[in-house]
N, C-alpha and C positions, 0 to 999 in steps of 0.2 A: 343554460349549459351547466353541467355538473361542476362543482368547485373542487373536485378531487385533486389532492396534492401528493406527488410521489417524491420523496426526498431520500437520497442516499448520502449519508455522512461517512466518508471513508477516512479513517484515522491511519495515516501512513505509518507503517512499522509497529502497529499495535498488536502485540502477541496475545493469544488467549491465556497463556500461562500466568500473566501478570494481573488477571482480573478475578474478582471473587467468585463469579459463576463458573470459573474453570480451574479453581483450586488454590488461588492465592489466599493465604491466611490474613494478609493485610488488605483492608477494604479500600481499594484504590478508586471505588465508585460510591462514595458515601451518599451522594445525592441521587445518582442515577439508579443505584441498585434497587431502591424502593419502587421507582417508576417502572423499571424493567420487570420486576417481580409482579407488578400489578397489571401491566399493559402489553408486555412484549412476549413473543415466543423466543426461547433461547435454543439455538442449534448447537448441540454439544459437540458434534463431530464435523465441524466445518473446516475446509482446507483451501489453501491458496494454490492456484495453478503453478506458481513459481515463487521462489524465495526472494525476489526483488521486484522493484516497481514496474518497469516497462512491460515485461511479458505478462505480469499479473493483470495490469490494466488492459492490455491488448485482449486478454481472454474475457475479462469482465465486459468490455465494450462489444465483443463479437460473438461470445458464446463458444469460442473455439479454444482448444488447447494451444499453448505457446508454439509447439512444433508445427501446428497447422496454420497459424496466422502470421508468424514472423517471416519476413522476407529472407533474412539471413540470421545466423545465430547471434549476431551483434547488432541487428537492426533496431533502431528506435522508432521506426515509422509505422503508423497505422495505414495500411494500404487502402486507398479509396474504393477498391472493388468491394469491400465488405460493408454490409448494412449494419450500422452501429446501433447500440442501445438507445442513444439519443434520437436517432432517426426513426426508430419504432414509435417513440412518443410524438415526435414532430409530425410524422405521417398521420397520426391519430388525432391531430388537432390540439396537442399540448404546446404551451409555451415552454421552451427548454432553456435552462440556465445552468452554467457551470462556474465554480469559483475554485481555482487550482493554485495550490501553494508549491507543488513540486514541478520544477522546470523540465523534468523528463516527460511530463504529460503536457506538452506545449502545443500550441496551434501549429507551429512550424513542423511538427512531427505528425500532423493530421488528426490530432485528438479534438479539434474544434468542430469536426464534422457532425452536423445534426444539432448543434447548439445555436439558438438565437442570440444568446449572450454568453461570452466565454471570457471570464476575467482571469488574467495571469498575474498573480499577486507579487511576483518578484520584479515587476516592472513599475516605474514611477507612474505610468498611465496604464493600469491593469486592463483596460478595455481596448488598448491599441495593439498594433503588431510590433513584434520585436525586431530590432535592427541589429544585424550581425556585422560588426566592423572588422574587416580584414586589413590589418596594417602591418607592413613589413618593417623590421628594425631589429638591430642587435640587442637593444635593451629598452626599458620602459621610456627613458628620456627621448630616445630617437623616435619611438613610436608616437609619443605625444607631439614632438616637433612636426612630424609628418602630418598628423591630424590637423594641427594648427595651420600648416601650409595649405592643406586642402580647403579649410574654411576660408582662408584669405583669398585663395584662387577662385572660390565660388563653385568648386566641384561638388555637386550633391550636398550643398552646404547644410540644408535642413536635416538631411539624413545623418550627416556626420555629427551635427550638434545633438540630435536626438539620441544617436548611438552612444556618444560620450556621456550624456546625462544618464542613460540606462546603466552604463558601466559604473559610474560613480554611485548610483543608487544601489546597485547590487553589491558593491563593495562595502558600503556603510550600512546597508539594511539587509545583510546576508541572512536569509531564512535558516540556513544550516547552522548559523551561530546562535541566533535567537529567533524562534518561530512565533513568539507570543503576539507580536504586532500583526503578522499575517493571519493568525487565527482569529484575532479580534476583527480584522477587516473582513474576513470571510463571513463570519456570522452576522456582522452588521449589514454587509451587502446582501446577504441572503434574506434577512428580515425585510430589508427595503424592497427587494424584488417581490417577495410574497405579499407584502402590504399593497404594493402597486398592482398586483394581479390576483387579488383576493377572490374575485368572481370568476377567475379563469381556471381551466385545467393546467397544471404546471408540473414539470419534471425538473428537479434540482439535483445536481451532483456536486458535492463539496469534498475536496481533498485537503486535509489538514496535516501539517508537518510537525505538530507540537511534540509528538513522541519520537521524532527522528533525531539521530545524532547531529550536532553535539548537544548534550542535554544542558539546558540553561533555564530551569524552572523559574517562573515569575515569582515576585516577592510574596504573593498571597499563598503560594503552596511550598515555597522553598523552606528547607530545614524542618519539614514535617516528619520525614522518615530518617534523615541523616543530617548531621551538622556539617557545615562547610569545613573541608580539610584542605588547607593551603597547599600542602605537599602533593596530595593527590591531584588537585586542580592544575598545578603547574606541570606535573608529569603528563597528565592526560591532554592538556592543551598544546603541549610541545610535540606531540606524536600523532601519527595517523593510525587508525585501527589496524591496518595491515602490518604495522610494526610488531604486533602481537605474534604474527606468523614469521616475519622476516628477520627480526633482530632479537627477539626474546619475548616469551609470554609475559603478559601483564600479571601482576601479583593477584592472588585471590582477594586480598583486602581492597585493592583498587577496583577490581571487577565488581565486588559487592557494593562499593561506594557508587560506582557508575549506575548499577542496577537500581539503587534506591533513588538516585536523581531522576532516572527514567520514570520511575513510578510517581515521583512528584510532578513530572510533566503530565502523566495520566490524570493526576488529581485535578490539574487545570482543565483538561478535556472534560472531566466530569462536571466541573463548574459551568463551562460555557455551553455544553450540550444540555445540561439541566436548565440553564437559563433560556436556551432556545426553545425547549419544550414548554416552559412557562409562557414564552411569547406566543407559541402556537395556541395554547389554551386561552390566553387573554384575548387573542385575536379571533377566537371561535373557529380556528382552522384545524384543531387537533383531531376532532372526530372524523373529518373527511380526509385525513392525512395517512398515507402509508409511509412510515418512517423506518429506515434501515440504518443500523449502526454496524460498521464492519471495518475490515482492514485489507490491505493488499498482501501483507506478509508479516512475519514476526521478527524476533531478534534473539540473539544468543548473549548470554552473560555467563560464560565459562562452561556451559554444558558441552560435554564431549570435547572439551578443549578449545571451543570456538568463542569468538566475540563478534558482535554485530551480525550482518547477514552476508557472510562470505563462506565459500567452499563447503556448503552444507545443505542437506534436505532433511535434517532431523526435525522432530516435532516442534521445538521452540520457534523454528522458522516457518514451517508449513501449516501449522494449526492456527487458525485465526478465529476471532470472535465473530459471531453473527447473531444480531438481535433484530427482530422484525415485529413492528406493530402494524398489522393490516388495518386498513380503514374500515371502521364500522363493524369489526368482528369481536364479539364477546369472548370467543374461544382463545383469544390471545392470553388471557389471564393464567399466570403460573403454569405455563406449558413448556415442557422441554422435549426437544426432538433428538433422538439418539441415532437416527439413520445418517449415513454418510452424505454430505453435500459439499458442493464446491462454489467458489465465488461466481464463476460464470453461469451457474444455474439461475441466477437472477435474469439472465437474458431470455431463456425460454419461458420462465415464469411470467414475465411481463409480455412477451410475444403472445402467449396464449390469453392472458388477461385482457389484452387490447384487441384480440381477434384479428391480429395482423396477418396479411397475406404471405409474409415471409415464411418459408419452410423452417421447421425446428431443426437445428443442428443436432446430430446424434451425441455430440460432446457436451450438451447442456440439458439438464433435467428440470422439469417443472416442480418446484418445491411443494406445490399444492396437489400434485398428482399422486396416485397410489403406486405409480411406477418409480421404484427407488433404485439408487445406484448400488451396484455390487462391488465397485471399487472406485477409488480416486487416484489421480496421478499428479505429482508435482515435479516439474521439470526445471532444472537449472541448465539452460542451453549452452552456456560458454563461460569459462572462468579465465580465459586467456589474458584478459586485461588485468585482472587482479594478480595473476601469476607474474606478469611483466612488471607490475608495480612492486611486487615483493623482490624481484631480482634487481630492480633499481635501488632498493634499500639495502639489499644484501646479495651481491653477485653469485654467491655460492648456493642461494636458495634453489630448491628443487621441489617439484610436485610431490615426490615421494616423501618429503619431509613432513607433509601433513596428511599422508595416506591416500593421495589421489592417484588413481590409475589412468585417468583420462580427464579431458577438460570439460566433460559433461557428466552431470549426475541426474539420476531419476529415482523418485520414490513412488512406490505403489502401496496403497493401504486397502485392505479387503474388509468386507463386512464382519468376518470372524475375528478381526483384531490383528491379523497377520500383516506385517509391514516388511517390504523388501526394498532395499536400496541397491540400485545398480550403479556400480562404479567401474567403468571399463568392462573387463571380462570378469570382474569380481562382484559377487552379490553377498549382501548381509541380510539376514532375516531376523525379525523380532516379533514377539507376541506382546502387543501393546496392552492386552487385558491384564497380564501379570507382570509386565516389564515396561511401564509407561515411560521410564527414563531412558530406554534403549541401551541398557547396560549389558545385556546378555544375548549377544548374537548367536545364531545357530545356523547350521547348514540349510540351504534352500533345497526343498524337495524337487524331484524331477517333475512332479505334477504342477508345482507352482511355477517352475521355469517355463513349462509348456503354456500355462495361462498368460505369463508375461509376453511370450512370443506372439500369442494370438492378439494381445492388446496392442503391441507394437505394430503388427501388420494392419490392424484396423485404423491406426493413425496415419 
């Protein structure tokens, strides 16, 4: 049996703009850059189907656009009717393995479909199922007392104890506060799986939260780009990102500080992924390995007045890195692809590579085919939840305060560099070839509006 390994390392919230291959003057990949230049294809114009986790992963796993696969605008579920990327490999005789750090990509939402092993790193037992405790009570003390009463009464005692353990674990091992432990666990677990299945065909999907807010770089990379600022730390840790919109914008000094901490988190990703590649080489797995390093969406650090991944489909959020080393291909070396590609194009690429019987969706293109995309689309299905959160922070908050015409945003990027953002009945047009920062909007032509109408009807 072939020993081929297909491994996708998805670095949650890793934007292209912060990496040296995509224009960052700071080398945030000092170890990986050399390996990428020697062994990987760099896709210069890769886009996320959505600027946040759930719809982007739904597209990756199904090959469809968010509007085609989401049950509702606010759905977190992967509908079981869809054949997933993992199932394509499973059907083809591959052992399938996932190591997930983001709780939005959980087994309870259907993302475990097609995986023989599905580890959820926010749980004390990553390989087990999550227990959701529903306890009524006016405050935390009353809820605790009711849980203890349930244990004493013997009502689902083991589930209650397990659920309490999970709550305590998530509280004191919160990946959103410090992701380093989960990153280390993910890479260690993946190495173990590969070692145990070295003679098998395997597909691995790894979701890492190292570059996700809140930024808390480990000691080995901390203070590389910026020294700790106690005042900035205190202000940042006492607020939620939506305060930037609801109660007053963060200062440019604070945003720059946060951005440099984010890039120190990327430095740690560089270390652990480079170490993982060394492991593949030492284990004689590298040559037979297709290795993909990518992201589900990007992040804002003050661009267009935004922070994090809220209320936007601008380039810092929608343009993502995509590096691929195909197994056994010499043409990987120093190759840059300038055609438009999307994250969900991996679906049809592997569907064809595996000669799977599943029909190719029109929304996904084979990266190795001569048939190239004429346009990409990034969809932000619904911002209602964030709007409500802003109103809770500031009752006078309004969508119009941040230039929103509707609760849905859509961005279209065309081969000629034209980008159109649809915001309710309003459209903004940019020429990314001469205006990559999207600073100079101009009126959308009637011809472009007609094309957008055709695209929408096809979806």
